VMD Tcl script that builds the backbone (N, CA, C; Angstrom):
set m [mol new atoms 267]
animate dup $m
set s [atomselect $m all]
$s set {name element resname resid chain x y z} {
  {N N MET 1 A 0.789 -1.026 -0.038}
  {CA C MET 1 A -0.005 -0.295 -0.039}
  {C C MET 1 A 0.976 1.408 0.011}
  {N N PRO 2 A 0.548 1.925 -0.446}
  {CA C PRO 2 A 1.414 3.375 -0.517}
  {C C PRO 2 A 1.594 4.291 0.562}
  {N N LEU 3 A 2.473 4.412 1.271}
  {CA C LEU 3 A 2.725 5.049 2.066}
  {C C LEU 3 A 1.828 6.823 2.527}
  {N N GLY 4 A 1.502 6.798 3.286}
  {CA C GLY 4 A 0.791 8.058 3.706}
  {C C GLY 4 A -1.039 8.073 3.222}
  {N N LEU 5 A -1.331 6.933 3.216}
  {CA C LEU 5 A -2.624 6.222 3.054}
  {C C LEU 5 A -3.453 5.940 4.335}
  {N N ASN 6 A -4.644 6.360 4.958}
  {CA C ASN 6 A -5.313 5.688 6.298}
  {C C ASN 6 A -5.589 4.099 5.708}
  {N N GLU 7 A -5.113 2.969 6.240}
  {CA C GLU 7 A -5.430 1.910 5.668}
  {C C GLU 7 A -7.184 1.743 5.874}
  {N N SER 8 A -7.629 2.264 7.229}
  {CA C SER 8 A -8.957 1.731 7.660}
  {C C SER 8 A -10.312 2.650 6.531}
  {N N THR 9 A -9.534 3.245 6.209}
  {CA C THR 9 A -10.261 4.327 5.259}
  {C C THR 9 A -10.528 3.855 4.074}
  {N N LEU 10 A -9.486 2.235 3.025}
  {CA C LEU 10 A -10.080 2.087 1.770}
  {C C LEU 10 A -11.153 1.761 1.540}
  {N N ALA 11 A -11.698 1.643 0.475}
  {CA C ALA 11 A -12.690 0.945 -0.143}
  {C C ALA 11 A -12.916 1.462 -1.676}
  {N N PHE 12 A -13.531 0.389 -2.153}
  {CA C PHE 12 A -13.828 0.199 -3.568}
  {C C PHE 12 A -14.748 1.280 -4.220}
  {N N TYR 13 A -14.417 1.681 -5.453}
  {CA C TYR 13 A -15.234 3.134 -5.970}
  {C C TYR 13 A -15.448 2.295 -7.526}
  {N N THR 14 A -16.043 2.682 -8.083}
  {CA C THR 14 A -16.678 2.641 -9.318}
  {C C THR 14 A -16.795 3.850 -9.944}
  {N N TRP 15 A -16.455 3.486 -11.197}
  {CA C TRP 15 A -16.508 5.035 -12.443}
  {C C TRP 15 A -18.061 5.024 -12.923}
  {N N ASN 16 A -18.485 6.212 -12.778}
  {CA C ASN 16 A -20.382 6.273 -13.385}
  {C C ASN 16 A -20.167 6.832 -14.405}
  {N N GLY 17 A -19.056 6.919 -15.318}
  {CA C GLY 17 A -19.125 7.950 -16.820}
  {C C GLY 17 A -18.425 9.295 -16.364}
  {N N SER 18 A -18.998 9.707 -14.973}
  {CA C SER 18 A -18.386 11.351 -15.021}
  {C C SER 18 A -18.055 11.079 -13.676}
  {N N GLN 19 A -17.926 10.378 -12.556}
  {CA C GLN 19 A -17.214 10.493 -11.468}
  {C C GLN 19 A -17.091 9.437 -10.536}
  {N N TRP 20 A -15.960 9.246 -9.622}
  {CA C TRP 20 A -15.843 7.894 -8.812}
  {C C TRP 20 A -16.510 7.831 -7.708}
  {N N VAL 21 A -17.478 7.060 -7.594}
  {CA C VAL 21 A -18.818 6.242 -6.355}
  {C C VAL 21 A -18.469 5.585 -5.381}
  {N N LYS 22 A -18.273 5.880 -4.374}
  {CA C LYS 22 A -18.149 5.058 -3.215}
  {C C LYS 22 A -18.785 3.582 -3.635}
  {N N LEU 23 A -18.224 1.976 -3.112}
  {CA C LEU 23 A -18.820 1.363 -2.857}
  {C C LEU 23 A -19.387 0.942 -1.316}
  {N N ASN 24 A -20.281 -0.061 -1.552}
  {CA C ASN 24 A -20.591 -0.404 -0.216}
  {C C ASN 24 A -19.223 -1.485 0.180}
  {N N SER 25 A -17.797 -1.162 0.595}
  {CA C SER 25 A -16.982 -2.171 0.526}
  {C C SER 25 A -16.424 -2.507 2.099}
  {N N THR 26 A -15.919 -3.853 2.372}
  {CA C THR 26 A -15.410 -3.929 3.962}
  {C C THR 26 A -13.885 -3.963 3.803}
  {N N VAL 27 A -13.116 -3.247 4.354}
  {CA C VAL 27 A -12.024 -3.733 5.205}
  {C C VAL 27 A -11.533 -4.020 6.090}
  {N N ASN 28 A -10.693 -4.979 5.951}
  {CA C ASN 28 A -9.422 -5.889 6.998}
  {C C ASN 28 A -8.629 -5.746 7.475}
  {N N THR 29 A -8.340 -4.655 8.387}
  {CA C THR 29 A -6.978 -4.327 8.557}
  {C C THR 29 A -5.673 -5.240 9.092}
  {N N GLU 30 A -6.318 -5.950 9.545}
  {CA C GLU 30 A -5.456 -6.855 9.743}
  {C C GLU 30 A -5.079 -8.203 9.181}
  {N N GLU 31 A -5.530 -7.959 8.241}
  {CA C GLU 31 A -5.205 -9.321 7.266}
  {C C GLU 31 A -5.291 -8.548 5.748}
  {N N ASN 32 A -5.540 -7.565 5.668}
  {CA C ASN 32 A -4.931 -7.005 4.966}
  {C C ASN 32 A -5.307 -6.850 3.536}
  {N N TYR 33 A -6.887 -7.086 3.259}
  {CA C TYR 33 A -7.735 -6.845 2.009}
  {C C TYR 33 A -8.757 -6.056 2.482}
  {N N VAL 34 A -9.559 -5.724 1.359}
  {CA C VAL 34 A -10.571 -4.799 1.305}
  {C C VAL 34 A -11.506 -5.953 0.294}
  {N N ILE 35 A -13.005 -5.776 0.498}
  {CA C ILE 35 A -14.117 -6.900 -0.194}
  {C C ILE 35 A -15.120 -6.098 -0.430}
  {N N VAL 36 A -15.703 -6.157 -1.736}
  {CA C VAL 36 A -16.823 -5.909 -2.031}
  {C C VAL 36 A -17.205 -6.826 -3.257}
  {N N ASN 37 A -18.711 -6.823 -3.111}
  {CA C ASN 37 A -19.952 -7.327 -4.314}
  {C C ASN 37 A -19.966 -6.936 -4.958}
  {N N ILE 38 A -19.578 -6.977 -6.464}
  {CA C ILE 38 A -20.479 -6.288 -7.679}
  {C C ILE 38 A -20.979 -7.046 -8.226}
  {N N SER 39 A -21.957 -6.497 -9.470}
  {CA C SER 39 A -22.783 -7.117 -10.234}
  {C C SER 39 A -22.740 -6.857 -11.686}
  {N N HIS 40 A -21.808 -6.243 -11.940}
  {CA C HIS 40 A -21.063 -5.653 -13.277}
  {C C HIS 40 A -20.364 -5.525 -13.500}
  {N N PHE 41 A -19.548 -5.627 -14.931}
  {CA C PHE 41 A -18.247 -5.105 -15.559}
  {C C PHE 41 A -18.173 -3.944 -15.433}
  {N N SER 42 A -17.328 -2.760 -14.534}
  {CA C SER 42 A -17.072 -1.830 -15.005}
  {C C SER 42 A -15.557 -0.936 -14.703}
  {N N TYR 43 A -14.957 0.028 -14.599}
  {CA C TYR 43 A -13.930 0.472 -14.334}
  {C C TYR 43 A -13.710 0.486 -12.294}
  {N N TYR 44 A -12.859 -0.094 -11.961}
  {CA C TYR 44 A -12.882 -0.312 -10.310}
  {C C TYR 44 A -11.710 0.472 -9.821}
  {N N ALA 45 A -11.927 0.905 -8.606}
  {CA C ALA 45 A -10.548 1.148 -7.973}
  {C C ALA 45 A -11.029 1.145 -6.607}
  {N N ILE 46 A -9.644 0.685 -6.158}
  {CA C ILE 46 A -9.065 1.059 -4.819}
  {C C ILE 46 A -8.496 2.095 -3.872}
  {N N ALA 47 A -9.097 2.963 -2.595}
  {CA C ALA 47 A -8.733 3.877 -2.509}
  {C C ALA 47 A -8.992 4.632 -1.089}
  {N N GLY 48 A -8.613 5.641 -1.050}
  {CA C GLY 48 A -8.135 5.651 0.974}
  {C C GLY 48 A -8.079 7.044 1.456}
  {N N GLU 49 A -8.069 7.761 2.037}
  {CA C GLU 49 A -7.513 9.302 2.515}
  {C C GLU 49 A -6.687 9.387 2.996}
  {N N ARG 50 A -5.984 10.348 2.682}
  {CA C ARG 50 A -4.457 10.173 3.436}
  {C C ARG 50 A -4.549 10.379 5.034}
  {N N ALA 51 A -3.120 9.929 5.641}
  {CA C ALA 51 A -3.508 9.646 6.875}
  {C C ALA 51 A -2.896 11.346 6.733}
  {N N GLN 52 A -3.124 11.189 8.682}
  {CA C GLN 52 A -2.493 12.960 9.405}
  {C C GLN 52 A -1.085 12.096 9.257}
  {N N PRO 53 A -0.614 13.263 8.684}
  {CA C PRO 53 A 1.140 13.025 9.344}
  {C C PRO 53 A 1.561 12.745 11.303}
  {N N SER 54 A 2.159 12.250 11.684}
  {CA C SER 54 A 2.565 12.599 13.054}
  {C C SER 54 A 3.397 13.226 12.963}
  {N N VAL 55 A 2.982 14.118 14.071}
  {CA C VAL 55 A 4.518 15.395 14.506}
  {C C VAL 55 A 5.142 14.691 15.870}
  {N N THR 56 A 6.254 15.045 15.368}
  {CA C THR 56 A 7.398 15.077 16.265}
  {C C THR 56 A 7.850 16.182 16.349}
  {N N PRO 57 A 7.795 16.698 17.816}
  {CA C PRO 57 A 8.376 17.842 18.145}
  {C C PRO 57 A 9.794 17.941 18.458}
  {N N ILE 58 A 10.319 18.836 17.839}
  {CA C ILE 58 A 11.371 19.059 17.590}
  {C C ILE 58 A 12.260 19.933 18.469}
  {N N PRO 59 A 13.065 18.904 19.604}
  {CA C PRO 59 A 13.750 19.732 20.756}
  {C C PRO 59 A 14.396 20.966 20.194}
  {N N THR 60 A 14.223 22.119 20.948}
  {CA C THR 60 A 14.802 23.189 20.943}
  {C C THR 60 A 16.216 22.898 21.932}
  {N N LEU 61 A 17.505 23.754 21.866}
  {CA C LEU 61 A 18.220 24.037 22.752}
  {C C LEU 61 A 18.306 25.556 23.897}
  {N N ILE 62 A 17.854 26.141 22.385}
  {CA C ILE 62 A 17.291 27.685 22.765}
  {C C ILE 62 A 16.020 27.799 23.913}
  {N N PRO 63 A 15.840 28.043 24.759}
  {CA C PRO 63 A 14.470 28.639 25.250}
  {C C PRO 63 A 13.837 29.367 24.753}
  {N N GLU 64 A 12.483 29.341 24.707}
  {CA C GLU 64 A 11.648 30.695 24.589}
  {C C GLU 64 A 11.971 31.737 24.797}
  {N N LEU 65 A 12.555 33.619 24.230}
  {CA C LEU 65 A 12.729 34.235 24.849}
  {C C LEU 65 A 11.589 34.900 25.267}
  {N N THR 66 A 11.477 35.859 26.620}
  {CA C THR 66 A 10.520 37.088 26.986}
  {C C THR 66 A 11.509 38.424 26.235}
  {N N PRO 67 A 10.499 38.984 26.613}
  {CA C PRO 67 A 11.488 40.280 26.421}
  {C C PRO 67 A 12.194 40.442 27.315}
  {N N ILE 68 A 12.464 40.103 28.713}
  {CA C ILE 68 A 13.524 40.536 29.611}
  {C C ILE 68 A 14.654 39.339 29.420}
  {N N GLY 69 A 14.550 38.325 28.583}
  {CA C GLY 69 A 14.852 37.281 28.738}
  {C C GLY 69 A 16.070 37.506 27.217}
  {N N LEU 70 A 15.507 37.753 26.549}
  {CA C LEU 70 A 16.083 38.534 25.613}
  {C C LEU 70 A 17.076 39.592 25.619}
  {N N LEU 71 A 16.799 40.614 26.444}
  {CA C LEU 71 A 17.844 41.800 26.770}
  {C C LEU 71 A 18.830 41.362 27.449}
  {N N ILE 72 A 18.175 40.293 28.259}
  {CA C ILE 72 A 19.848 39.737 29.144}
  {C C ILE 72 A 20.340 38.920 28.528}
  {N N SER 73 A 19.699 38.614 27.363}
  {CA C SER 73 A 20.815 37.370 26.415}
  {C C SER 73 A 21.681 38.898 25.921}
  {N N MET 74 A 21.138 39.882 24.961}
  {CA C MET 74 A 22.003 40.582 24.651}
  {C C MET 74 A 23.297 41.150 25.677}
  {N N VAL 75 A 22.337 41.674 26.413}
  {CA C VAL 75 A 23.964 42.164 27.428}
  {C C VAL 75 A 24.881 40.548 27.368}
  {N N GLY 76 A 24.192 39.847 27.794}
  {CA C GLY 76 A 25.182 38.576 28.205}
  {C C GLY 76 A 26.136 38.648 26.948}
  {N N ILE 77 A 25.877 38.605 25.636}
  {CA C ILE 77 A 26.601 38.682 24.145}
  {C C ILE 77 A 27.665 40.544 24.082}
  {N N LEU 78 A 27.322 41.078 24.750}
  {CA C LEU 78 A 27.765 42.167 25.431}
  {C C LEU 78 A 28.663 42.360 25.774}
  {N N LEU 79 A 28.851 41.691 26.863}
  {CA C LEU 79 A 29.864 41.594 27.946}
  {C C LEU 79 A 31.096 40.379 27.091}
  {N N ILE 80 A 30.551 39.577 26.899}
  {CA C ILE 80 A 31.646 38.729 25.937}
  {C C ILE 80 A 32.171 39.472 24.755}
  {N N ILE 81 A 31.741 40.726 24.145}
  {CA C ILE 81 A 32.458 41.071 23.029}
  {C C ILE 81 A 33.017 42.049 23.851}
  {N N LEU 82 A 32.891 42.815 24.661}
  {CA C LEU 82 A 34.101 44.092 25.704}
  {C C LEU 82 A 35.197 43.192 26.237}
  {N N ARG 83 A 34.908 41.974 26.693}
  {CA C ARG 83 A 35.870 41.413 27.344}
  {C C ARG 83 A 36.972 40.753 26.576}
  {N N LYS 84 A 36.562 40.208 24.844}
  {CA C LYS 84 A 37.380 39.937 24.014}
  {C C LYS 84 A 38.108 40.981 23.640}
  {N N ILE 85 A 37.529 41.842 23.590}
  {CA C ILE 85 A 38.121 43.813 22.829}
  {C C ILE 85 A 39.189 43.945 24.106}
  {N N ASN 86 A 38.935 44.084 25.369}
  {CA C ASN 86 A 39.707 44.416 26.212}
  {C C ASN 86 A 40.884 43.293 26.285}
  {N N ARG 87 A 40.386 41.901 25.801}
  {CA C ARG 87 A 41.709 40.909 25.964}
  {C C ARG 87 A 42.453 41.020 24.884}
  {N N GLY 88 A 42.084 42.056 24.014}
  {CA C GLY 88 A 43.167 42.207 22.494}
  {C C GLY 88 A 42.820 41.308 21.769}
  {N N GLY 89 A 41.608 39.826 22.054}
  {CA C GLY 89 A 41.337 39.309 20.827}
  {C C GLY 89 A 40.601 39.597 19.822}
}
mol reanalyze $m
mol bondsrecalc $m
mol representation Tube
mol addrep $m
């Protein structure tokens, strides 16, 4: 099965000449099949909905800065620069 599909939403569809029509079909996700009863020859397809991507938060090393946190960070950077200048570096 293509990645990114929600297996439980798989269903048979038939082409009625202008659009795909969903048929009453059954999905067995444990044994990996879809079953449908058909009564005529036609174009058929199995389709499903896209799965919702699982979002994994990306850990950050820098905590969220508040205005006072930003000010303290800027003062800290300024002090490092001034020390480097005073040492001749």
